[in-house]
C-alpha positions in Angstrom: -7.9 -2.8 17.8 -4.4 -1.4 18.2 -1.5 -1.2 15.9 2.0 0.1 16.8 4.5 0.5 14.0 8.1 1.4 14.8 10.8 1.8 12.2 14.0 3.7 11.5 16.2 4.3 8.5 20.0 4.0 8.6 21.9 5.3 5.5 25.4 5.0 4.1 26.4 6.5 0.8 29.2 5.0 -1.2 31.1 6.8 -4.0 31.7 5.1 -7.4 33.6 5.8 -10.5 31.2 4.1 -12.9 29.4 5.3 -16.0 26.0 4.3 -14.8 26.2 5.7 -11.3 28.5 8.0 -9.3 26.9 7.2 -5.9 25.0 4.3 -4.3 22.9 4.8 -1.1 22.4 1.8 1.1 19.3 2.1 3.4 18.9 -0.3 6.3 15.3 -0.3 7.7 14.6 -2.3 10.8 10.9 -2.4 11.7 8.7 -3.8 14.5 4.9 -3.9 14.3 2.6 -4.9 17.1 -1.1 -5.7 16.4 -3.8 -6.4 18.9 -7.4 -7.2 18.4 -9.3 -8.5 21.5 -11.6 -11.6 21.5 -15.1 -10.1 21.4 -18.4 -11.9 21.3 -19.9 -11.3 17.8 -22.9 -13.7 17.9 -25.4 -10.8 17.8 -24.1 -9.7 14.4 -25.2 -11.4 11.2 -22.7 -13.9 9.6 -23.0 -14.5 5.9 -19.5 -15.8 5.2 -16.1 -16.3 6.9 -15.0 -12.7 6.6 -17.9 -11.4 8.7 -16.1 -12.3 11.9 -13.0 -10.4 13.2 -10.7 -12.9 14.8 -8.5 -12.0 17.8 -4.9 -11.0 17.2 -1.9 -10.5 19.4 1.0 -10.5 17.0 4.5 -9.1 17.0 6.1 -8.8 13.5 9.7 -7.8 12.8 11.5 -7.2 9.6 14.8 -5.9 8.2 14.9 -4.3 4.7 18.0 -3.4 2.7 17.4 -0.9 -0.1 19.9 0.2 -2.7 19.5 3.4 -4.7 21.9 4.7 -7.4 22.5 8.2 -8.5 23.9 9.5 -11.7 24.1 13.0 -13.2 21.6 13.8 -15.8 23.1 13.8 -19.3 21.7 16.4 -21.7 20.5 15.1 -25.0 21.4 16.8 -28.3 18.0 18.3 -28.6 18.0 19.8 -25.1 19.2 23.4 -24.7 22.2 24.0 -22.5 21.4 25.4 -19.1 21.1 29.2 -19.0 24.0 31.1 -17.5 21.9 32.0 -14.5 21.4 28.3 -13.9 25.0 27.8 -13.1 24.3 25.2 -10.4 24.9 21.5 -10.8 22.8 19.5 -13.3 20.0 17.5 -11.7 20.7 13.9 -10.7 18.6 10.8 -11.6 17.9 8.4 -8.8 16.9 4.8 -9.2 16.1 2.1 -6.7 17.8 -1.0 -8.2 17.7 -3.6 -5.4 15.7 -4.4 -2.3 16.0 -7.3 0.1 13.6 -7.8 2.9 13.4 -10.5 5.6 10.3 -10.7 7.9 8.9 -13.0 10.6 6.0 -12.8 13.2 5.5 -14.1 16.7 2.0 -15.0 17.8 1.8 -14.1 21.5 -1.6 -15.8 22.0 -0.2 -19.2 20.7 2.8 -18.9 23.0 0.5 -18.2 26.0 -1.8 -21.1 25.2 1.3 -23.4 24.9 0.4 -24.1 21.2 3.2 -25.3 19.0 4.8 -23.1 16.5 4.2 -19.5 17.6 6.7 -18.3 15.0 5.6 -17.8 11.5 7.7 -18.8 8.5 10.6 -16.5 7.7 9.6 -14.6 4.6 12.1 -13.1 2.2 11.7 -10.8 -0.8 14.2 -9.7 -3.4 13.8 -7.2 -6.2 16.7 -6.5 -8.4 16.9 -4.3 -11.6 19.9 -5.3 -13.6 20.4 -2.4 -16.1 17.6 -0.8 -18.0 16.1 -3.9 -19.6 16.5 -6.8 -17.1 14.7 -7.3 -13.8 14.4 -10.1 -11.3 11.9 -10.7 -8.4 11.9 -13.5 -5.9 10.2 -14.4 -2.7 10.2 -17.4 -0.4 8.9 -18.6 2.9 11.0 -20.9 5.1 9.4 -22.8 8.0 11.8 -22.9 10.9 10.0 -25.9 12.5 10.1 -28.2 9.5 13.4 -26.7 8.2 12.2 -26.4 4.6 10.7 -23.9 2.2 6.9 -23.8 2.2 6.8 -21.6 -0.9 9.1 -19.9 -3.4 8.5 -17.8 -6.5 10.9 -16.4 -9.1 10.2 -14.0 -11.9 12.4 -12.4 -14.6 11.6 -9.7 -17.1 13.5 -8.7 -20.3 12.7 -5.7 -22.4 14.3 -3.7 -25.3 14.1 -0.2 -26.7 11.4 -1.1 -29.3 8.9 -2.0 -26.5 9.3 -5.8 -26.8 8.9 -7.6 -23.5 9.4 -11.1 -22.2 8.2 -12.1 -18.7 8.7 -15.6 -17.1 7.6 -16.6 -13.6 7.7 -19.9 -11.7 5.5 -20.1 -8.6 5.5 -23.0 -6.0 3.5 -23.6 -2.9 4.3 -26.9 -1.2 1.3 -29.3 -1.3 -0.9 -27.0 -3.3 0.5 -25.8 -6.6 3.4 -25.3 -9.0 2.9 -23.0 -11.9 5.0 -21.7 -14.8 3.7 -18.5 -16.4 5.1 -16.6 -19.4 4.1 -13.4 -21.2 5.5 -12.2 -24.5 4.8 -8.8 -26.1 6.1 -7.9 -29.5 5.9 -4.4 -31.0 5.3 -5.2 -34.6 4.8 -1.6 -35.8 5.8 1.7 -34.2 
């Protein structure tokens, strides 16, 4: 089999005058992946279940990711000593990836050659977003371009506090298969 993976990163840094961050870096990452596995006769090998056969593949996948990273200067706490005079350089910075958005789709070359319908996969999207220190969101979805509707979508949110308490809620949906609501609560009763 053969796999060729091409990607590049494009960066732009934006200055801010905020308390939480003084800079935000936006990274744009286009990516193309080609995967090929030939159709080989495997009848001479034992077959115990469906994963014992390697199916042929001739697939071109492409994606575009947007990644956002914030930077802020490290603040010394009261119990930390001041930097030594010889360490007169700038204080270290803290970096945190706070958002990511990715869109991806594949094109099946074998389906297109055999004149099979729908050589394009659903368009998949993923979003991760950390809102402050204690709130995070995650979502993903798949949209079928032929049927012009979503085949699945999932949304999750997490809340936390300084005591270690945590609330997590997630809704998962796959058309024609399942719809689930999941929740998890953790309470820190004693330190």
